[in-house]
N, C-alpha and C positions, 0 to 999 in steps of 0.2 A: 504494500500500500504506500502510495506517495505521500510525502508529508504535506500538510496544508501550506507551509511556508514555500516549498518548492512550487506548488501549483499557483500560489499567489504571485511569485516572482515571474513565472512563465506568462501569466496573464498580464502582468504589469509591462513586461518587455513587449508583448504583442500590442498592447494599447499604445505604448510610446512609439513603436515603429510605425503603426498605422497613422498616428497623429502627425508624425513628421513627414509623411508622404501621402497627403490626402488625395484621393482620386475622385471625390465627389464635388470638387470645386470647379466650376466652368467659368471662364472669363471671356468677355467679348473682344478683348485686345490680346492677340497672340504674344505680343512683346511682354505684357504683364504676366502672362502665364509662364513664359520662359524665365522671367526674373524670379517668380515664386518658386520655380523648380530649381533655381540656382544656375540656369544656363544663360549666363551673360558675362560680359567682360566689364568689371567695375571701372576700368579706365574710360569706357564710353560714357559714363555718367559723372565723371570728375568735372568739377567746376573750372571754367577758364579763369575765374576770379575768386580763388579760395579765401576764406577768412583766416587770417594769420593769428589774430589775437582774439581770445574768447570774449573780451569786453566789447569788441566791435559788434557782436551778435545783438546785444541789447540795443545799441544805437541804431542798427539797421532795422530791428523790429519796431522801434519807436517811430522811425521814419516811414515805414511801410504800412503800419496799422493805424487806422484812425477810428474813433468812435462813430464818426459819421458814416463811414463805409460799412462798419459792422451793423449799425442801425438800419441802413438801407438793405442789407442782406436779410435782416429779420423781417422787415416790411415786405420784401419780395417773397420770402417763404410763406408769410401769412396770406399773401394774395392768391395762393394756389388753393385756398380753402381746404376742403376735406382731403387729408393725407393719410387716412387710416388704411388698413390692409385690404379693405373692400372698395377703396376709392378707385375712380376711373384711371386706367393705366394708358389709355390711348389718346385722351384729349391733349391738344397742344397748349391749353391754357389753364386747366384746373386738374386737381387730383394728384395722386402720387406719381403718375407717369410724367406729367409736366414738371413736377418738382424734381424728380431725379434727373431728367434731361437738363434742367437748368443748372443743377448742382454739378453735373458732369461737365457742362460747358464752362462753368466757372473754374473747375479744376484744370481744364484745358487752357484757359486764359492764364491761370497762375503758372502753369508749366511753361507756356510761351514766354512769360516774363522772367523765367529762371532757367534759361538755356535748355528747355524741353527735358529736364531731368526728372520731372514728376510724370508718371505714366498712369493716366486715369483709365479705368476700365469698369465695366459693370460686372458684378458677380451674378451668376444665374444658378 
């Protein structure tokens, strides 16, 4: 008879192995899928203008983030109205579908502003 500890360890190893290599995640962007699988060259995503001093990060964040733009994002998200799980997914103006398309486009804009190093994708 196997010991309960051995069985537990085998189960734990199985769960960890499965969790590290998920097969049930589908992405709409093949590049994002490759990155999640570890199939990419980190040099391709290196910044042309790296931050040398850690203190510069705070200054750059203060320059890039404004309460006005954050407030506008919240107002825009509120304009989509019903965003629950049974909301309309096909409307271009309301519901969760319009909301996620707007958010995806914002992430594409943010990526374009940062050397296209952010890879937006939908999870299915």
